[in-house]
C-alpha positions, 0 to 999 in steps of 0.5 A: 500500500505504501508503494502504491500511495507514494507513486506520483503516476497513480491517479488514485494515490495521494501523491499523484502529480499531474504534471509528471504524469502528463510529461510521462505520457508525452514521452512514452505514448503516441498521439493516438494513445494520448487521445485515448487516455484523455478520453478514458480520463474524461469518461472516468471523471464523468462517472465519478461526478455521477456517482458523487451526485447519487451519493449526495442524494442518498445521504440526504434522504437518509438524513431526512428519514433519521430526523423523522425517526428521532421526532417519533421516538420523542413522542413514544417516550412521553407515553412510555413514561406515563405507563411506567409510573402507573406500573410502579404504583401497581407494584407497590400495592401488590407488595403490600397485599403479599406481606399481609397474606404472609403474616396471616398464613405463617402458623398454617405453613408450619403445620403443613411443613411438619405434615409433609415431612411425615408424609415423606417418611411414610413413603420411604417406609412404604418404598422399603417394604415393597422394594424386594417385590419390586426388584423381583418384578423388574428383574423378571421384566429384564429392566435391570437398569431400573432395578439397580436404580431402585436399589441405589435409592434405598441403599443408604437407608438400608446401610444406616438402619439395616441392623434394626429388626424391622429393616434387617429382613428387607436388607437380606432379601435385597442382597439375595436378589441383587446377588442373583442379578449379578450372576445373571448379568455376568452370564449375559456379559460373557454371552456371544453376540452381544453388541458393544452397547449391551456390553457397556450397559451391563458393565456399568450395572455390574460396577454399580452393584459393587463388582471389582473394576480390575476383574471386570475391565479385563473381561470387558476387553475380552468380550469386546474383542470377540464382538469386534472379531465377529464384525471383521468376519462380517466385513470379509464377506462383503465382496459384492459392495464397492469401496465406499459401501465397504468403508461405511459398513466398517465405520457404522459397525466395527469403528462405531463399536470400537469407539463405544468400547473405548469411551465406555471403558475410559469412563467406567474404569478410568474416571467414575469407578476408579476409586472402587479399586484398591490396587494402586497400579490399576489405572496404569494397567488399565491404560496399557490394556486399553492401548493394546486392545485398540492397537490389536483390533485397529491393526486387524481392521486396517489389514482387512481394509488394506487387502480390500484396497489392493483387490480394488486398485486397478480393477475399480474406480480410483475415485470411489476407492479414494473417497472411501479411504478418505472417509476412513481417514476422517473417522480415524482422525476423529477417534484419535482424541479417544486414545492419544497413545494410539496414532490411528491417523498414521495407520490411515495414511499408511493405507493410502500410501500403500494404495498409491504404491499398488496403483503405481504397480498396476499402472506399471503393468499396464504400461508394460502391456501397452508397450508389448502390444505396441511392439507386437503390432509393429512386428505384425505390420512389418510382417504384413508389409513383407507379405504384401510386397510387389510380386512382380518386382523380381530380384530388385531392390523392392524385393530386397526391402521386403525380404530384409526389412519387412517394408512395402516398397523400395527403390525398385518400385520408384524406378519403375516396374510394379506398384504396391498397395501401401505406398513407400516403405519409408513412409510406413516406417515413419508412421510406425515410429510416430505411432509408437512414440506418440502412443507411449508418451500419451499413455505415460502422461495419462497414467501420471495424471491419473495418479494426481487423484491422490493430491486432490485438495478435497481429501482430508489427508495431505500426502505432501505434508507427511514424510511417507507421503513425500516418499510416495510422491517421489516413488510415483516418479521413480517407480512408474516413470523412471522404472518404465523408461528403464524397462523401455530401454531394457526391452528394446536392448533385448531385441539387439542381443546376438541371440535375438531373432528380431527383423532388422527393420524392427531394430531400426524403428526402435533405434529411431524411437529411442532417439526421439525419446532422447531428443524430446520424450524424456524431457517432456515426461520428466518435466510434466511429472515434476510440474504436476507433483511439484518435484525438484529433480535438479536439486534432489539427491534421490531422484534420477536426473533427466540427463541420466535417462537421456543417456540410457535412451541414446545408448539403447539407440546406439546398441540397436543401430549397431545390431541393425548394421550387424544383422544386415552385414551378416545377411549379405556376408552369408550370401558372399560366403556361400558364393565363395565356398560353393564355387570351384575356383581351380576349374573356373572358365574365363570370366565373361560377366559379373557374378550374380551375387555381386549384383544382388549385394549391390541391390540389397545395399541400394534397398537399405539406402532407400529405407535409411534415406527417409529416416536419417540424415543423408548429407555427405561431403561430395567429391569432384567428378561425375556420377556413376552407374549402379542401383541405389536411392537417396543422396549419393556421392559423386565419382572421385578422381582417379588420383584419389583411387591410387593404391599400391597396386595401381601406381602405373595406372594413375591415368586411367579413365574415371570408372576404370578399375585400378586393380585390373592393372595389378601385376606381380613385380618379382614374386609372390613373396615380394608382393606379400612383403609390399602388401605388409609394408602398405598395411604398416602405413595405412590406418586400421579399419575398425570393422565393428566400430559403433556407427553414427546416426546417419545414413552414410555411417550405417551403410558404411558399417554394413559394407565394411562387414561384407567386404571383410567377410569376402576378404576372409573367405578369399584367404581360405581358398585357392584360385586358378588364373581364371578364378583370380580374374573372376575375383578381379572382375567382381572387385571392380564391379563392387568398386564401381557401385559401392563408392557412392554409398560411403563418405570416404571411398578410400576405405572401399579401395583399401578393402578391395585392394586386400581382397585382390591382393589375397587372391593373388597370393592364393593363386597358382598362376597370378595373371590378371585380366587386361583393364579394358576387358575388365571395364567392358565386362563390368559396364556390360553388367 
């Protein structure tokens, strides 16, 4: 208020400065804004003038009404003064007449008092004489309370005059009748099926009849325990009722009886009849017994409620369950005043915390099932896509995608020859990735918002103010969100294991989803949960940080992508391995074409590139030169110059044409030993190629990893075979064909050159007659194919 009143620009403040306000407007506002401000001030001024006139008129009317009222009151007070004087005269006259009557009836009053005392004495004697018969009648009618009251009224008189012969017989009869009543009440006290109200009434009567409190207190708690256990048994059978009805039955039955027993026990044994007990430790023992009784029965009841809540959580309406638990908490809070040594509210909070934990587990199972169903749907979609691929595409890239990736469409369909029913395969993959990502995020968000029901302000409990409640709220984040994200990583990692039979495209989809989770999903979920539940994960020492989860997601994406490269490389390697192992290289004919397996490998890699081109960044540093032949989709590198293709096999052929194979010029210089020595010297100065190194999240890196595995497999297979001259020349033709078509898929074509150099060099070393084909002939064969 002080800042507002001291502001010179506030029109409503006492310190308003019109000149400064005008100067501020002229400096900060445009002409239109100043005119609008003037119009607004004029309107406000007119409004204030109108309000002030209305206020003056209203106050003037009130002033006139007040003047009329005061004038009327003066007239009324004059008439009231006359009436008061008349009333005082009448009161004086009445007082005089009352004194005269009192003096006249003084003697008669004394006689009436004496007669009244004798009448009361006769009534007591009559009551005592008829007391035994009346007690028997009341006991037979089961009016025990009235019988005890009748005896209590006569007990003092009998104790005072019981030794006289006229009263002795009456007293003996009353004692015998009351002893029989005590036995009868004890029998009913131990009788099963008695309500807590009946036990309390009977216990009160026994205490009034002189029963020892210490004995009766233990018996009362034992009988009450039996009665309360019967209530528990009844509640166990109420399986057809919802949670609110179940809690209401427990409140109206069990807790109501327990409350009555506690209040009655405290009233009878710790307040009213405490002086009847001669044992000085009775009060302490009675309180200990009462606390143990309450703890035992409350624990038994709350265990039943806990079991019922666990049964309902996940199957029933959470709102109804919590509404029932809230009613229970309110009742336990009210009962806390009856027994201070027992914290009933704590037990109620424990049930609610356990219910939250149980609901977390249920939601966790729901998330796992939803995720498993989503993965099954993706696998089914991939299988369906594979079975609905274009049948007329032949051994093209489209068929390769269908066989290896399970995706409809491919570059073969783009280039011509065949159609499919579902569009491009990469579009289908993007849709699968988007569906899995969005459905998982939305499912987690929905379940996390569902758990907010525990923090609604309408409940009587407040989890945020309780230590266990705070742990529960943090547990919702850790045991549901964090646990599911780690389950997500563990599940997808299992698909990337060596023993997994998952199709390669599934690994690609899951890797991309993990990348999306790392990029935005984890942050969106953790931020939402921290905002909804008012958590500060940044400063907390117990909560898992967002960066840790992002790291796990990215590691999973990397593992899946590496597994995808491994599986695709293994598939192509098997084709190359069979093609080498099943051929008789010592009895080969002179090569006239490229082997079909080499064409198939290039087609497979083209199909993989087509799928990856839509999912990953395909940008790559381009080299100088024009394009070359071969299949493949997406962005491709340009052909490199001849100078970049020089190897230790092709020094003499540096001036060959753009697509000419440098291996076609390979000729042993001196001997196989010299060539082996030169090859080993070359390896010493060349950079080591990591075949199974982790790949980057880009199209070029992924295809490069697959090609490295294929060429490394071909190299190892060549090293294990022995070749004739024509067998060596066939390897030369195949290597040149691969060099013509694979360079466009990688960023560094020297890697292809080095591996193909080693393949051809190993074939030369394993050849009986190492004579290579003329370079022109090799180029003609490869270009013809």
